[in-house]
BAGUDREN-252384 format. One line per 4 residues: their letters; for each residue x, y, z of N, C-alpha, C. Coordinates in Angstrom, 2 decimals. Atoms other than C-alpha are relative to their C-alpha. Layout:
BEGIN
A = X/Y/Z/X/Y/Z/X/Y/Z | ...
***
This chain:
BEGIN
METK = -0.22/1.43/-0.11/177.67/85.07/130.87/-1.22/-0.65/0.63 | 1.17/0.68/-0.53/174.78/82.68/131.42/0.44/-1.27/0.72 | -0.32/1.21/-0.75/174.89/79.94/134.00/-1.22/-0.89/0.02 | 1.11/0.94/-0.03/172.78/76.82/134.17/-0.16/-0.57/1.40
PKSQ = 0.24/0.69/-1.26/171.17/75.67/137.39/0.02/-1.50/-0.26 | -0.15/1.42/0.28/172.10/72.03/137.62/-0.92/-0.88/0.84 | 0.83/0.83/-0.87/169.73/70.90/140.34/-1.11/0.82/0.63 | 1.08/-0.68/-0.71/166.62/71.69/142.28/0.54/0.75/1.21
LQFE = -0.63/-0.70/-1.12/168.91/72.70/145.12/0.33/1.44/-0.40 | -0.30/-1.36/0.47/170.04/75.67/143.02/-1.28/0.82/-0.16 | 1.28/-0.70/0.10/166.40/76.54/142.30/-0.48/0.43/1.38 | 0.40/-0.34/-1.36/165.68/76.44/146.03/0.81/1.17/0.53
KLRD = -0.85/-1.10/-0.45/168.65/78.69/146.75/-0.40/1.31/-0.67 | 0.42/-1.19/0.73/167.55/81.14/144.04/-1.32/0.52/0.55 | 1.29/-0.39/-0.56/163.98/81.15/145.37/0.17/0.66/1.36 | -0.22/-0.55/-1.33/165.17/81.77/148.92/0.70/1.36/-0.06
KIQK = -0.73/-1.26/0.15/167.56/84.51/147.81/-0.94/1.11/-0.45 | 0.96/-0.99/0.48/164.79/86.31/145.92/-0.96/0.39/1.13 | 0.94/-0.28/-1.08/162.40/86.00/148.86/0.62/0.90/1.06 | -0.65/-0.76/-1.06/164.93/87.43/151.30/0.49/1.37/-0.44
EAEK = -0.71/-1.21/0.39/166.65/90.10/149.24/-0.77/0.93/-0.93 | 0.67/-0.82/1.02/164.28/91.33/146.53/-1.12/0.83/0.61 | 1.03/-0.92/-0.47/162.24/94.38/147.47/-0.85/0.54/-1.15 | 0.70/-0.55/1.16/161.30/95.63/143.99/0.18/-0.94/-1.19
EEDV = -0.09/0.81/1.23/160.79/94.15/140.53/1.42/0.02/-0.55 | -1.36/-0.11/0.52/164.25/95.41/139.53/0.96/-0.92/0.76 | -0.84/0.89/-0.81/165.80/93.42/142.39/-0.15/-1.45/-0.46 | 0.25/1.36/0.49/164.17/90.22/141.17/0.71/-0.19/-1.34
ESHL = -0.62/0.08/1.32/165.35/90.93/137.64/1.52/-0.10/0.11 | -1.46/0.05/-0.14/168.93/91.51/138.81/0.47/-1.39/0.43 | -0.34/1.37/-0.40/168.94/88.05/140.44/-0.11/-0.98/-1.17 | 0.29/0.94/1.08/167.67/86.45/137.22/0.77/0.28/-1.28
KKYS = -0.67/-0.42/1.23/169.75/88.30/134.60/1.00/-1.02/-0.53 | -1.08/0.90/0.44/172.53/85.70/134.52/-0.50/-1.34/-0.55 | 0.54/1.27/0.47/170.18/82.85/133.59/-0.54/0.10/-1.42 | 0.53/0.06/1.36/169.18/81.79/130.09/-1.52/-0.12/0.06
KKDL = 1.45/0.11/0.08/165.56/81.76/128.94/-0.43/-1.42/0.38 | 0.31/1.39/-0.32/165.57/77.96/129.18/0.06/-0.24/1.51 | -0.12/0.13/-1.45/166.74/78.15/132.80/-1.16/0.70/0.71 | 1.12/-0.74/-0.59/164.09/80.76/133.58/-1.30/-0.79/-0.14
LSFC = 1.19/0.83/0.20/161.41/78.50/132.08/0.00/-1.17/0.98 | -0.11/1.11/-0.96/162.68/75.62/134.23/-0.30/0.48/1.42 | 0.26/-0.56/-1.33/162.62/77.85/137.31/-1.49/0.28/0.17 | 1.45/-0.25/-0.04/159.05/78.93/136.48/-0.76/-1.30/0.22
EYIN = 0.64/1.30/-0.17/158.06/75.28/136.18/0.20/-0.50/1.43 | -0.32/0.44/-1.36/159.76/74.54/139.51/-0.90/0.68/1.03 | 0.83/-0.71/-0.98/157.76/77.24/141.34/-1.45/0.14/-0.46 | 1.38/0.07/0.48/154.55/76.53/139.37/-0.54/1.32/-0.54
ITTG = 0.46/-1.18/0.70/154.30/79.65/137.24/-0.33/-0.42/-1.43 | 0.42/0.32/1.36/152.37/79.27/134.00/0.76/0.89/-0.97 | -0.73/-0.77/1.01/154.44/80.31/130.99/-0.60/-0.28/-1.37 | 0.49/0.15/1.36/153.60/80.80/127.34/1.15/-0.21/-0.97
NRDT = -1.03/0.26/1.00/155.46/79.83/124.19/0.72/1.27/-0.43 | -0.57/-1.25/0.49/156.03/83.45/123.26/0.56/0.89/1.10 | -0.53/-0.80/-1.10/157.23/84.63/126.67/1.48/0.32/-0.23 | -1.39/-0.42/0.09/160.43/86.64/126.42/0.61/-0.03/1.40
KEIL = -0.65/-0.04/-1.31/162.99/86.88/129.20/-0.61/1.11/0.86 | 0.58/-1.12/-0.74/161.47/90.24/130.18/-1.36/-0.38/0.58 | 1.31/0.44/-0.50/158.00/88.70/130.49/0.19/-1.00/1.14 | -0.28/0.98/-1.06/159.44/85.84/132.54/0.45/0.72/1.28
YKKI = -0.41/-0.78/-1.18/161.14/88.38/134.86/-1.23/0.56/0.69 | 1.21/-0.63/-0.54/157.78/90.11/135.30/-0.89/-1.04/0.70 | 0.83/1.05/-0.61/155.90/86.85/135.98/0.60/-0.49/1.31 | -0.66/0.46/-1.22/158.48/85.72/138.52/-0.11/1.07/1.08
SCFF = 0.13/-1.11/-0.95/158.44/89.14/140.17/-1.41/0.07/0.55 | 1.40/-0.01/-0.41/154.65/89.07/140.26/-0.28/-1.14/0.97 | 0.19/1.17/-0.86/154.72/85.59/141.79/0.50/0.29/1.41 | -0.56/-0.26/-1.32/156.99/86.66/144.62/-0.71/1.16/0.69
SMKH = 0.75/-1.11/-0.59/155.06/89.89/145.15/-1.33/-0.48/0.54 | 1.29/0.52/-0.44/151.77/87.99/145.40/0.17/-0.91/1.21 | -0.20/0.93/-1.11/153.17/85.36/147.72/0.52/0.70/1.25 | -0.63/-0.69/-1.13/154.91/87.91/149.92/-0.31/1.49/-0.04
RRVH = 0.25/-1.35/-0.46/153.73/91.26/151.24/-0.12/1.16/-0.98 | -0.03/-1.18/0.84/154.03/93.54/148.15/-1.13/0.01/-1.03 | 1.13/0.11/0.91/150.58/93.05/146.58/-0.37/1.35/-0.61 | 0.42/-1.31/0.48/149.90/96.79/146.23/0.85/0.52/-1.15
EIDP = -0.88/-0.47/1.07/152.82/97.24/143.78/-0.31/-0.63/-1.36 | 0.23/0.77/1.21/151.39/94.87/141.17/-1.10/0.63/-0.85 | 1.01/-0.45/0.95/149.47/95.88/138.06/-1.29/-0.79/0.25 | 1.26/0.69/-0.30/145.76/95.04/138.61/-0.28/-1.20/-0.92
LERV = 0.23/1.12/0.91/145.57/92.84/135.48/0.92/-1.18/0.32 | -0.92/1.06/-0.41/148.64/90.88/136.60/-0.54/-0.72/1.22 | 0.55/0.58/-1.23/147.02/90.35/139.99/-1.17/-0.92/-0.32 | 1.17/0.82/0.38/143.77/89.09/138.44/0.46/-1.27/-0.72
AFIL = -0.50/1.16/0.74/145.67/86.81/136.05/0.65/-1.01/0.94 | -0.67/0.88/-0.96/147.77/85.41/138.89/-1.02/-0.77/0.83 | 1.02/0.63/-0.83/144.75/84.71/141.08/-0.81/-1.00/-0.82 | 0.78/0.87/0.88/142.84/83.20/138.16/0.74/-1.31/-0.26
REFE = -0.80/1.21/0.26/145.69/80.75/137.48/0.03/-0.94/1.20 | -0.03/0.81/-1.21/145.44/79.50/141.07/-1.24/-0.88/0.16 | 1.24/0.76/-0.14/141.88/78.18/140.66/0.12/-1.38/-0.64 | 0.07/1.35/0.53/141.33/74.47/140.13/-1.39/-0.29/-0.59
NVQE = 1.38/0.22/0.39/137.55/74.68/139.63/-0.46/1.11/-0.94 | 0.45/-0.97/1.01/136.07/76.37/136.53/-1.10/0.90/0.54 | 1.12/-0.79/-0.51/132.90/77.50/138.30/0.47/1.05/1.00 | -0.53/-0.97/-0.98/134.81/79.13/141.17/0.75/1.12/-0.70
AREY = -0.75/-1.00/0.76/137.08/80.90/138.69/-0.96/0.96/-0.70 | 0.99/-0.83/0.69/134.05/82.16/136.74/-0.65/0.97/0.99 | 0.61/-0.85/-1.02/132.44/83.49/139.93/0.97/1.09/0.45 | -1.01/-0.99/-0.38/135.68/85.20/140.92/0.10/1.10/-1.06
LCGE = -0.18/-0.96/1.08/136.07/86.85/137.52/-1.22/0.91/-0.14 | 1.22/-0.81/0.10/132.44/88.02/137.46/-0.11/1.00/1.14 | 0.08/-0.89/-1.15/132.80/89.59/140.91/1.19/0.94/0.15 | -1.23/-0.81/-0.12/136.23/91.17/140.37/-0.23/1.41/-0.55
ETVK = 0.20/-1.40/0.38/136.06/94.99/140.25/0.93/0.45/-1.13 | -1.00/-0.41/1.00/139.19/95.28/138.08/-0.45/-0.28/-1.42 | 0.45/0.40/1.35/137.50/93.57/135.12/-1.52/0.07/-0.10 | 1.45/-0.18/0.02/133.95/94.87/135.52/-0.51/0.29/-1.41
KKTD = 0.43/-0.40/1.34/133.79/96.29/131.98/0.51/-0.98/-1.06 | -0.38/0.86/1.12/134.00/94.45/128.68/1.40/0.35/-0.49 | -1.33/-0.42/0.47/137.05/96.51/127.68/1.11/-0.52/0.92 | -0.97/0.54/-0.95/138.83/95.40/130.86/0.21/-1.49/-0.22
LMKL = -0.11/1.43/0.30/138.06/91.77/130.05/0.81/-0.23/-1.27 | -0.78/0.10/1.24/139.47/92.32/126.55/1.49/0.19/0.30 | -1.39/-0.23/-0.38/142.68/93.69/128.10/0.57/-1.21/0.73 | -0.44/1.19/-0.72/142.89/90.70/130.43/0.26/-1.15/-0.97
AKYL = -0.17/1.06/1.00/142.41/88.31/127.51/1.28/0.22/-0.80 | -1.22/-0.31/0.74/145.17/90.07/125.60/1.23/-0.29/0.85 | -1.11/0.26/-0.91/147.47/89.90/128.63/0.27/-1.50/0.12 | -0.13/1.45/-0.13/146.78/86.16/128.89/0.22/-0.70/-1.35
EIQV = -0.22/0.51/1.36/147.33/85.74/125.12/-1.15/-0.91/-0.45 | 1.21/0.72/0.40/143.74/84.55/124.55/-0.69/0.83/-1.07 | 0.64/-0.70/1.12/142.12/85.44/121.25/-1.50/0.13/0.24 | 1.44/-0.28/-0.08/138.71/87.10/121.61/-0.30/1.16/-0.94
TQKK = 0.40/-1.10/0.88/136.81/89.37/119.24/-0.93/0.93/0.75 | 0.82/-1.01/-0.65/135.00/92.53/120.19/-1.49/-0.28/-0.18 | 1.40/0.35/0.25/131.77/91.06/118.79/-0.58/-0.88/1.11 | 0.46/0.89/-1.07/131.59/88.62/121.70/-0.59/0.81/1.16
TKQE = 0.59/-0.65/-1.17/129.48/89.45/124.74/0.97/-0.10/1.18 | -0.82/0.02/-1.20/130.98/90.10/128.14/0.04/-1.41/0.61 | 0.07/1.35/-0.56/129.80/86.67/129.34/0.80/-0.99/-0.84 | -0.76/0.89/0.88/131.29/84.91/126.30/1.51/0.20/0.17
ITDR = -1.43/-0.28/-0.22/134.64/86.63/126.88/0.45/-0.59/1.34 | -0.30/0.57/-1.32/134.56/85.66/130.57/0.14/-1.51/-0.09 | -0.04/1.45/0.15/133.78/82.05/129.67/1.26/-0.45/-0.75 | -1.18/0.35/0.79/136.58/81.98/127.10/1.27/0.10/0.83
IVES = -1.16/-0.18/-0.86/139.12/83.33/129.59/0.09/-1.13/1.03 | 0.01/1.04/-1.04/138.09/80.89/132.32/0.33/-1.37/-0.60 | -0.28/1.29/0.64/138.11/77.91/129.95/1.45/-0.11/-0.44 | -1.38/0.02/0.46/141.49/78.87/128.55/1.00/-0.14/1.14
VVGS = -0.95/0.00/-1.11/143.16/79.40/131.91/-0.21/-1.20/0.93 | 0.28/1.03/-1.00/141.45/76.96/134.27/-0.43/-1.33/-0.64 | 0.54/1.21/0.61/139.56/74.49/132.08/1.03/-0.81/-0.74 | -1.02/0.73/0.76/142.50/73.62/129.85/0.95/-0.74/0.93
RGRG = -0.88/0.67/-0.97/144.67/72.82/132.88/-0.70/-1.23/0.59 | 0.75/1.13/-0.53/141.92/70.58/134.29/-0.08/-1.15/-0.99 | 0.03/1.05/1.04/141.57/68.71/131.00/1.37/-0.65/-0.15 | -1.36/0.55/0.11/145.34/68.31/130.78/0.33/-0.91/1.16
NSIK = -0.25/0.83/-1.17/145.53/66.95/134.31/-0.76/-1.33/-0.08 | 0.77/1.24/0.11/142.76/64.42/133.63/0.61/-0.93/-1.05 | -0.69/0.82/1.01/144.61/63.23/130.52/1.23/-0.64/0.59 | -1.21/0.53/-0.63/147.82/62.84/132.53/-0.34/-1.14/0.94
ERV = 0.39/1.03/-0.95/145.96/60.79/135.13/-0.38/-1.29/-0.68 | 0.40/1.20/0.75/144.63/58.40/132.49/1.19/-0.78/-0.52 | -1.18/0.65/0.62/148.09/57.68/131.07/0.81/-0.75/1.00
***
């Protein structure tokens, strides 16, 4: 049975419950199982998690779990690519994001950058150079959000 959160108060209660009670990814998932995909997307929007059109409920569980792990004490349990993607999404400045990505040990090799791009659902070809792939990732994750925000401000 799926239930719909009717207010931000319910989102706050869910967030607090996850923060207090969830120790592992499975715990987070058990708290979220009763919600529909639409509710999970709304919850992600409420706590500022970037979602994609093709995200399944399982991917949303993982993103929410990653979010709470990054924000609270369990950083060592997270997949390195998830950690890099999460940190990258937090940047507001394209140049800072590019510097971070170039200095990150997890994505030192071109193949690692390709895996990160795939994880972020960004299309890149193997013919591209390491720098071109880095630029594409940064522009897709950080630059697009900045352009979208500037458009919103104009309206």
